[in-house]
N, C-alpha and C positions, 0 to 999 in steps of 0.2 A: 322336253318341257321348258316353258320359258321363265325367267325369273320375274318375279313381282317388281312392277315399276318403283324405283326409289323415289320417296316425295320430294319435290322440288323446294329448295330453300327460297321462300319468298322473303322478299326486301322488307324490311320494317317500313310502315309509313312515316313519312317525313313527321319530326317533331319541332315544335316551335314554342318559345316563350317570349313573353314581353316583360320587361323590368321598368320599374319606375325607381329613380334614385333621387332624393332631394337633398343638394348639397347643403342647405342651410338649416336641415333637420338632422337629430342624431339618429343614429340606426344604419342598418345595412339596406342595400337595395330590396324592393320587394317584387314578388312575381304578381304581375296585373292581368295577365292572359296566360293561357297555356294549352295545348292541345295536340293531338295527332290527326294525320290524313286531312281531311277537309277543312278541320278546324285550323290545322297548322298553316295549311295553303292561305286561308282567309286571313289569319293574324298577320303573315308576310306581307299579304296583298295591301292590307289596311296600312300597315307600317309604311310600305314604299309609297302609297298614295299620300301619306302625311310628311313625307320627306325624312322619316326615321331611317337612321342607318340599319341595315340588316345585315349581319354576319353569320355564316354558315359554321356551325360548331356542334355536330351531331351529338359528340358525347356529353358537352355541357347542356344541350336542349333536353337530352334524355334525363340528366339529373334534375333540372328545372321543372319538367312536366311533372315531376312526382311530389312536387310541394303543393301545399294549399295556396288557394288565390288570397292575395294580401299577405301572405307569410314572408317574414325577411329571410333572405338567403341564409343557410347556415354557415359557420366559419370554415367548413370543408370546402365550401366553393368560393370564398373570399378571393383567392388569388385568381382563379379562372375568371370571374366575374370582373375584377379589377382589370385584368388584361382586355377584356371588351370595352369596358369604359374608356380606358386609355386610348384604345383604337377609335373608338366613336367620338371622343372629344377632340381627338387628333384631326378628324375629318371636318369639325366646324368650320376652319378657315377656309375650306375648299368649298364647303357648301355654301358659304356666305360671299364666295366671289373673290375673297383675298388671296394673295399671293403667298 
């Protein structure tokens, strides 16, 4: 008698979120796009086409896709998002061709 085949663990589809942060306004960054699978792929594709830095962080993306669009990020995510913003702003001189 053969054993039933164990279900294979399928990988979660890619998740992606786009944030907007206005340094001149008060408040936290807001989620302006979020999704999984093909939607996530399109978010990343559009970001790259527009020269927006893309950082792979599956845990943060998972948390961000659960938020409503235009929602400010909650305080629990401040540190993680701040790290991404520091990383992204650090790329600016390189993107602009400065040394």
